[in-house]
Backbone bond lengths (Angstrom), bond angles and torsions (degrees), N, CA, C in turn:
res aa  C-N    CA-C-N  psi(-1)  N-CA   C-N-CA  omega(-1)  CA-C   N-CA-C  phi
1 M - - - 1.462 - - 1.533 108.13 -
2 D 1.312 116.82 130.33 1.464 119.54 179.11 1.531 110.19 -75.86
3 A 1.317 116.30 163.44 1.465 122.04 -173.49 1.528 112.94 -59.63
4 L 1.334 117.82 -45.56 1.467 119.65 -177.89 1.528 111.66 -66.48
5 T 1.303 117.78 -36.76 1.458 120.29 176.54 1.530 110.08 -65.12
6 A 1.326 116.72 -42.93 1.466 119.96 178.01 1.521 111.03 -60.33
7 I 1.318 116.92 -44.28 1.466 120.41 -179.81 1.527 110.72 -64.03
8 R 1.319 116.98 -44.67 1.465 121.15 -176.30 1.528 113.70 -72.05
9 T 1.317 118.31 -25.40 1.468 120.07 -173.81 1.529 114.12 -106.81
10 R 1.319 118.32 -9.51 1.461 119.97 179.55 1.523 110.57 -68.28
11 R 1.311 116.76 135.86 1.468 122.83 177.83 1.512 108.96 -132.68
12 S 1.309 117.00 152.49 1.460 122.23 170.49 1.515 106.98 -82.02
13 L 1.319 116.15 108.74 1.458 121.20 -174.82 1.528 109.95 -110.39
14 P 1.342 117.25 115.41 1.461 120.08 -176.37 1.522 115.33 -81.12
15 R 1.340 118.55 -17.40 1.465 121.25 -178.61 1.523 108.53 -98.91
16 L 1.339 115.65 103.26 1.460 121.52 -172.94 1.523 111.42 -126.87
17 G 1.321 116.23 143.50 1.450 121.38 177.90 1.523 110.90 -141.08
18 L 1.315 114.85 -168.70 1.463 120.80 178.20 1.522 109.51 -76.04
19 P 1.310 118.84 155.11 1.456 127.65 0.80 1.524 112.44 -83.55
20 V 1.331 114.28 165.02 1.453 121.89 173.19 1.529 108.16 -97.15
21 P 1.314 117.27 170.38 1.463 118.93 177.94 1.531 111.33 -60.11
22 T 1.310 115.18 145.69 1.466 120.94 173.87 1.531 108.42 -72.95
23 P 1.319 117.91 164.96 1.472 119.05 174.47 1.526 112.21 -55.97
24 E 1.327 117.20 -36.08 1.468 120.22 179.07 1.537 110.85 -66.94
25 Q 1.329 116.60 -41.48 1.469 119.81 177.88 1.529 110.65 -65.71
26 L 1.324 117.05 -39.83 1.470 119.79 177.01 1.525 110.80 -62.58
27 A 1.324 116.84 -42.11 1.468 119.87 179.60 1.527 110.56 -59.48
28 I 1.326 116.92 -42.06 1.468 120.88 178.43 1.528 110.11 -64.87
29 A 1.339 117.08 -42.91 1.468 120.85 -179.47 1.528 111.41 -64.53
30 F 1.329 116.97 -41.17 1.470 118.98 179.67 1.525 111.70 -72.30
31 E 1.320 117.32 -29.28 1.461 119.71 173.58 1.527 109.57 -64.33
32 A 1.331 116.60 -41.87 1.465 120.48 176.83 1.529 110.66 -64.03
33 A 1.328 116.67 -41.33 1.473 120.72 178.42 1.522 110.76 -59.44
34 A 1.326 116.35 -37.54 1.465 120.93 -178.79 1.524 113.13 -72.08
35 C 1.336 116.95 -10.63 1.469 120.77 179.34 1.530 112.33 -90.69
36 A 1.316 117.72 8.74 1.468 121.28 -179.43 1.523 110.92 -66.95
37 P 1.345 116.86 153.78 1.456 119.30 173.72 1.533 109.50 -54.20
38 D 1.307 115.39 133.29 1.462 120.40 -173.07 1.525 108.30 -152.52
39 H 1.322 116.21 89.06 1.464 122.74 -178.26 1.526 110.20 -53.78
40 R 1.292 115.64 126.25 1.470 124.16 -180.00 1.533 113.54 68.60
41 V 1.315 117.80 9.70 1.469 124.21 177.42 1.533 110.83 48.13
42 I 1.336 115.09 55.01 1.474 119.38 -179.74 1.526 112.77 -94.47
43 R 1.327 116.80 -7.61 1.469 121.86 178.73 1.537 111.39 50.01
44 P 1.336 117.01 67.84 1.469 119.33 -176.43 1.525 113.84 -83.30
45 W 1.314 118.05 27.67 1.449 120.72 -177.98 1.517 109.92 -146.55
46 R 1.327 112.84 157.58 1.460 121.31 172.89 1.527 107.06 -153.04
47 Y 1.316 117.20 170.98 1.467 120.96 -174.51 1.523 111.19 -134.59
48 L 1.319 115.41 147.15 1.463 122.87 173.43 1.524 107.51 -119.82
49 V 1.319 117.39 133.33 1.459 121.96 178.33 1.526 108.12 -105.61
50 I 1.343 115.45 127.18 1.460 121.42 -179.58 1.526 108.06 -124.17
51 E 1.332 115.82 129.42 1.461 120.80 176.45 1.521 108.71 -153.84
52 G 1.322 116.94 175.44 1.461 121.69 178.21 1.518 112.11 58.91
53 D 1.328 115.81 -134.73 1.469 121.36 -178.95 1.532 112.29 -62.12
54 G 1.323 116.77 -23.91 1.463 120.35 178.84 1.520 112.68 -60.51
55 L 1.336 117.04 -30.00 1.469 120.47 179.31 1.527 110.70 -67.29
56 A 1.329 117.28 -42.91 1.459 120.44 177.40 1.530 110.11 -66.29
57 Q 1.321 117.27 -38.68 1.466 120.67 177.12 1.526 110.29 -62.24
58 L 1.334 116.62 -40.39 1.464 119.94 178.11 1.524 110.49 -63.59
59 G 1.330 117.32 -37.91 1.461 120.34 175.90 1.518 111.58 -59.01
60 E 1.325 117.55 -40.56 1.474 120.79 177.52 1.520 110.89 -67.30
61 V 1.319 117.17 -35.44 1.474 121.12 175.68 1.530 109.46 -63.10
62 F 1.334 117.31 -41.21 1.462 121.03 177.72 1.531 110.76 -61.40
63 V 1.320 116.98 -44.82 1.470 121.02 179.58 1.525 109.73 -61.73
64 A 1.326 117.41 -44.71 1.467 121.00 179.73 1.524 111.33 -63.48
65 A 1.330 117.15 -36.85 1.467 120.58 179.20 1.520 110.71 -63.62
66 I 1.323 117.35 -43.90 1.463 120.97 179.11 1.526 110.05 -68.06
67 A 1.324 116.92 -39.23 1.470 120.81 179.54 1.523 111.39 -60.62
68 K 1.321 117.31 -33.80 1.474 120.62 178.94 1.524 111.97 -69.59
69 T 1.327 116.71 -35.68 1.464 119.65 -175.78 1.523 113.18 -95.82
70 D 1.326 117.96 -29.61 1.465 121.44 -176.49 1.536 109.15 -153.31
71 P 1.347 116.98 81.74 1.468 120.44 -176.19 1.531 113.67 -56.18
72 A 1.324 117.61 -37.53 1.467 119.94 -179.88 1.529 110.52 -64.68
73 R 1.317 116.48 -41.80 1.463 120.84 178.57 1.531 110.58 -65.33
74 A 1.323 115.87 -40.25 1.469 120.06 179.62 1.523 110.69 -61.30
75 E 1.317 116.13 -37.96 1.459 119.89 179.34 1.532 111.16 -63.60
76 V 1.309 116.02 -40.79 1.466 121.34 -177.64 1.533 112.03 -78.32
77 E 1.332 116.99 -38.99 1.463 121.17 -171.72 1.528 115.00 -109.65
78 A 1.312 118.20 14.60 1.468 121.17 -176.05 1.530 111.81 -54.36
79 E 1.313 117.38 -46.31 1.470 119.63 -176.22 1.527 111.35 -65.88
80 R 1.316 116.80 -37.80 1.474 119.63 177.73 1.523 110.56 -61.80
81 F 1.343 117.25 -44.64 1.468 120.40 179.66 1.526 111.08 -67.86
82 R 1.321 117.37 -34.48 1.457 121.98 176.76 1.543 110.66 -62.10
83 Q 1.318 116.07 -36.32 1.465 121.50 -175.64 1.532 113.95 -82.82
84 L 1.319 118.52 -19.00 1.468 120.28 -175.70 1.531 113.44 -52.59
85 P 1.326 120.03 -47.07 1.473 118.47 -179.37 1.523 113.78 -71.39
86 L 1.320 117.53 -13.54 1.460 120.79 -176.31 1.528 112.85 -88.01
87 R 1.342 117.07 8.55 1.461 121.08 178.74 1.528 112.11 -73.19
88 A 1.319 116.81 -10.60 1.465 121.56 178.22 1.525 107.78 -149.86
89 P 1.312 117.61 158.11 1.457 119.74 -179.17 1.532 114.72 -80.28
90 M 1.330 116.84 -4.28 1.470 120.73 177.33 1.521 108.69 -151.16
91 I 1.314 115.43 141.66 1.464 121.53 171.56 1.520 107.50 -125.21
92 I 1.317 115.18 132.90 1.461 121.38 171.91 1.521 106.42 -109.81
93 V 1.326 116.17 117.65 1.457 121.45 179.84 1.525 107.90 -88.94
94 A 1.332 115.64 120.62 1.460 121.35 177.01 1.524 107.47 -89.04
95 V 1.318 116.44 119.39 1.462 122.19 -175.88 1.522 109.74 -111.95
96 L 1.326 115.56 124.70 1.461 120.24 172.21 1.523 106.73 -86.88
97 S 1.305 116.57 120.33 1.458 122.34 178.70 1.528 106.96 -108.87
98 L 1.325 115.17 85.74 1.470 120.58 -174.41 1.523 111.90 -57.36
99 Q 1.314 115.45 133.42 1.461 122.02 177.89 1.526 108.82 -107.96
100 D 1.302 115.84 138.92 1.467 120.26 176.29 1.528 106.74 -84.65
101 H 1.329 115.05 95.85 1.459 120.41 -175.71 1.520 108.73 -132.25
102 P 1.318 118.67 125.40 1.471 120.58 -176.63 1.517 114.40 -63.33
103 G 1.330 118.09 -24.70 1.466 120.50 -177.76 1.514 114.45 -99.08
104 V 1.343 117.55 -2.19 1.459 119.86 -176.53 1.533 108.60 -131.73
105 P 1.336 116.90 96.00 1.467 119.43 -178.64 1.530 112.21 -66.38
106 E 1.309 115.47 162.51 1.460 122.02 -177.66 1.524 112.16 -55.14
107 W 1.345 116.52 -43.26 1.467 118.98 -177.13 1.525 111.43 -61.78
108 E 1.331 117.26 -33.79 1.452 120.89 179.24 1.534 110.67 -68.89
109 Q 1.314 115.98 -34.68 1.462 120.49 178.45 1.529 110.77 -68.64
110 W 1.346 116.84 -37.53 1.470 119.75 174.65 1.521 110.66 -62.42
111 L 1.332 116.32 -41.71 1.470 119.38 178.40 1.525 111.05 -63.09
112 S 1.318 116.85 -39.44 1.457 120.85 178.44 1.526 110.61 -62.90
113 L 1.325 116.50 -41.28 1.467 119.47 176.19 1.524 110.08 -60.68
114 G 1.334 117.54 -44.94 1.457 120.78 179.14 1.517 111.83 -59.40
115 A 1.319 116.77 -42.30 1.467 120.40 178.43 1.530 110.40 -66.04
116 S 1.317 116.74 -37.59 1.459 121.00 178.63 1.527 110.83 -64.34
117 V 1.337 116.61 -43.59 1.465 120.05 178.58 1.530 110.03 -65.12
118 Q 1.325 117.90 -40.64 1.467 119.96 177.78 1.528 110.79 -60.62
119 N 1.326 117.08 -42.81 1.466 119.56 176.99 1.526 110.62 -61.54
120 L 1.323 117.05 -40.56 1.463 122.00 177.95 1.526 110.31 -60.17
121 L 1.334 116.37 -48.16 1.465 120.96 179.62 1.525 111.70 -60.24
122 L 1.322 116.17 -44.30 1.466 119.99 -179.60 1.526 111.48 -65.87
123 A 1.312 117.18 -40.15 1.467 120.38 179.99 1.524 111.00 -67.82
124 L 1.326 117.65 -38.42 1.463 120.19 175.93 1.531 109.94 -63.30
125 H 1.331 116.20 -46.03 1.464 121.09 179.78 1.529 111.28 -60.83
126 A 1.319 116.82 -44.63 1.464 121.02 -178.56 1.527 111.80 -61.83
127 Q 1.336 116.38 -20.40 1.469 121.08 179.19 1.531 112.27 -100.85
128 G 1.340 116.23 12.47 1.454 120.22 175.34 1.520 115.77 89.15
129 M 1.310 117.14 7.55 1.461 121.35 178.61 1.530 109.44 -94.71
130 A 1.322 115.66 165.71 1.464 121.19 177.26 1.519 108.36 -126.79
131 A 1.331 115.57 156.93 1.466 119.54 -177.81 1.522 110.25 -160.59
132 I 1.317 114.03 163.69 1.457 121.73 171.68 1.525 107.70 -143.02
133 W 1.324 115.40 134.56 1.457 122.41 -179.02 1.519 107.04 -95.06
134 R 1.324 116.26 117.67 1.461 121.63 179.83 1.526 109.55 -121.00
135 T 1.318 114.73 154.68 1.465 119.41 170.65 1.530 106.73 -119.01
136 G 1.312 118.14 -96.79 1.460 119.80 -179.84 1.514 111.77 84.30
137 E 1.304 114.77 174.49 1.465 119.97 -172.81 1.521 113.92 -65.16
138 M 1.315 118.72 -26.83 1.473 119.94 -179.26 1.524 111.88 -67.70
139 A 1.330 117.44 -24.06 1.463 121.09 -179.28 1.521 112.55 -68.52
140 T 1.318 117.22 -19.28 1.472 119.54 -178.90 1.526 112.97 -111.87
141 E 1.313 117.55 2.31 1.466 120.70 179.87 1.525 110.47 -74.17
142 K 1.324 116.13 124.35 1.470 121.11 -178.97 1.523 111.62 -59.98
143 H 1.332 116.81 -37.90 1.462 120.07 -179.87 1.525 110.75 -62.70
144 V 1.312 117.51 -41.53 1.464 121.48 179.21 1.527 109.50 -63.26
145 C 1.327 116.30 -46.76 1.467 120.11 179.54 1.527 110.98 -59.09
146 A 1.328 116.82 -44.14 1.461 120.49 -179.92 1.523 111.48 -63.98
147 E 1.327 117.00 -44.13 1.469 120.41 -179.20 1.525 112.11 -65.72
148 L 1.316 117.24 -29.19 1.462 120.86 177.45 1.535 111.84 -82.85
149 G 1.318 116.41 -1.81 1.454 120.43 176.69 1.510 115.16 83.02
150 L 1.332 117.34 20.15 1.453 119.79 179.19 1.530 110.08 -73.46
151 A 1.310 115.57 142.94 1.464 122.13 176.25 1.530 108.80 -79.77
152 P 1.338 117.48 164.98 1.478 119.77 -178.77 1.527 114.31 -57.33
153 H 1.318 118.60 -27.27 1.472 121.52 -179.31 1.528 112.49 -89.30
154 E 1.344 117.35 7.56 1.454 120.67 -177.36 1.521 111.57 -109.96
155 H 1.335 114.58 152.17 1.464 122.56 -179.29 1.526 109.57 -138.97
156 I 1.321 115.72 150.59 1.457 119.41 173.59 1.522 107.88 -81.59
157 G 1.317 116.10 121.52 1.458 121.61 178.30 1.518 112.07 -93.41
158 G 1.303 116.60 -7.73 1.448 120.30 177.37 1.508 112.09 160.10
159 L 1.314 113.93 160.53 1.452 122.76 174.48 1.520 105.78 -113.63
160 V 1.315 116.55 114.75 1.455 121.27 -179.00 1.529 107.21 -96.87
161 Y 1.329 115.60 108.02 1.458 121.92 178.38 1.526 107.16 -82.13
162 V 1.339 116.57 128.81 1.464 121.41 -170.26 1.526 110.99 -131.10
163 G 1.318 115.39 144.45 1.463 121.74 174.41 1.511 109.31 174.87
164 S 1.313 114.73 -153.13 1.460 121.40 175.68 1.519 108.20 -103.18
165 A 1.318 116.56 141.88 1.462 121.58 -177.50 1.520 110.80 -64.73
166 L 1.324 116.28 130.53 1.459 121.71 174.00 1.521 110.69 -97.46
167 A 1.324 116.28 -14.43 1.467 122.54 177.10 1.528 107.63 -155.76
168 D 1.315 116.02 151.64 1.460 120.37 178.65 1.526 109.08 -95.92
169 K 1.295 115.43 172.83 1.458 121.41 -178.06 1.522 107.76 -142.88
170 A 1.311 115.89 137.65 1.468 120.19 179.53 1.529 110.60 -68.76
171 A 1.303 115.00 153.04 1.459 120.45 176.89 1.526 109.66 -68.62
172 P 1.333 117.45 140.46 1.456 118.83 176.08 1.535 109.90 -71.12
173 A 1.306 115.76 155.36 1.466 120.07 176.96 1.518 109.21 -65.30
174 L 1.306 115.59 137.66 1.457 119.41 178.37 1.524 109.79 -84.97
175 P 1.337 117.53 147.93 1.464 118.82 176.91 1.528 110.06 -63.79
176 E 1.325 115.55 147.79 1.467 119.48 -179.24 1.515 111.67 -62.64
177 K 1.295 116.31 -46.00 1.467 120.53 -178.37 1.518 107.99 -133.96
178 L 1.307 115.55 110.39 1.456 121.29 -176.91 1.523 112.01 -99.32
179 W 1.301 116.74 -14.27 1.447 119.30 -175.93 1.534 110.13 -142.89
180 A 1.312 114.68 162.75 1.465 121.58 177.32 1.526 108.82 -141.91
181 Q 1.292 115.46 154.45 1.470 121.09 176.82 1.528 108.59 -82.12
182 W 1.312 117.23 136.76 1.458 121.16 174.37 1.508 109.07 -130.77
183 P 1.270 120.94 134.32 1.454 124.79 -9.80 1.531 110.07 -67.27
184 A 1.323 114.46 152.59 1.459 121.03 -178.34 1.530 109.59 -59.78
185 K 1.310 116.03 141.02 1.471 120.52 179.55 1.492 111.09 -100.91
């Protein structure tokens, strides 16, 4: 699949099932992720792949995170939080690993992570896989970050749910005018 076709046809698909990408497909996707714009080549991102029993373990981490901040809510919503990671057969956690660099501000590193995740999504799509990039409250929970082994300077930039599409989705309408000439002619 050529790049423009991949960009035009990629969709965030929430209904995902087996199979997941092979190790070879993941290697290609992570190689694409590593080609993202990255000022000063500091590589301010890394990824964690979770599948199989790890998904159920992540659900328990989510329940524990809510229990720490709101025990009453955890009691009522424990099963919902347990099920969140099970919406797909694989989750790729996008981790921003902030670097203390005088020439690369924090906001630029976040943008680099976003570009890296977009490359990952496009590479997965080009290989016949489907995915959806989610954040949500679990992405900012300190307990979740600690359980995933993130260092104090690291943040979850998203949870990329990955698998095979169980349903397709229509393309969203494009804006009529997305750009303008400056200065105006």
